[in-house]
N, C-alpha and C positions, 0 to 999 in steps of 0.2 A: 574540430571547430564548430560550435554550435551557432545557427543563424539567430537563436533567439536571445535577448538580454539575460545576463546572469540574474537580474533581481525581477525578472517576470512574476514569479509566483511568491515573492518575498512578504513575509507577514501571513502567508497562508499555511495551512495543517492538512496533510493528507494521511491517508492509510491505504497501503497499498497490500493486498493480500493474494498469495500465491506467488512464488517468486523464479518463476519457470523462465521460458522464453520471451514471454510478455511483461511478466510483473516485474522482475528485476531490472532491466532496461528502463521500463515506465517510472521506477522508483528513484532511479539513479539519473535521469533527466529532470525529473521534478527537484532532485536536490541541486544538480547543475544551474536550475533556473531559479535558486533561492528558498526553495519551499522548504519547510519542516516536514520532515518523511517519517513514519514509523510503517515498518513492514513487518509481515508475518507470514510464514508458510508452517504447515502442519509437520514437514518433514524435517528432521533433526538436521540432515546433510545440505539442503536448500539454506536453512538460517547460518549455518556455519561459515558459507562463502560469501553471505551476500555483501558484506562491508557497507550496511547501513544499521539505522537503529532498529534492531529485531525486538518488538515487543508484540503481545496481543493488543490489538488496539483497544480491546474491551478494558484492558487494565491500564492503558497509558494516560487515562484521566484527559478531562478536558474537551472540547468538541473539534469536531474535523471539518474542514470545508467540502470535503468528500473523501468518499470510501471507495477504492477501484479494487474493483474484483477481478484477477486475471479469469481469461475464458473459460479455464478448466475448473473454477471454482462453481458449484452448483448454486443457482442463485434462488431457482425455485424448485426444479425437478431433475432427478428424482427425489430427492429430500435435499432442501435449502443447506447450506453449510451454516452452522452457529452463528459465524459473524457475518453472513448474509441477513440473516435473520436480526441480529442486533442493529445492524444499519439500517434497515428498512423499518424497524420500530421505532430507531432515532428519528 
């Protein structure tokens, strides 16, 4: 049972990148609170079990209120993930 309202993020759109121990729970929590969520992981296995809208956010069209990068996704170093670069440039 969530202590947050089911419509807390209604009308908002988020991209979650990296569906491991942090990203997948974040995506599911956002969904539970009414957000539209597009999720992505570079690993096929992670995408197969996610249970959320799996699309590369760069190909999903439209704008996002935020892009959430899992802690294991390189933001800057050693080389930023292409989606991190795309988000920063947006």
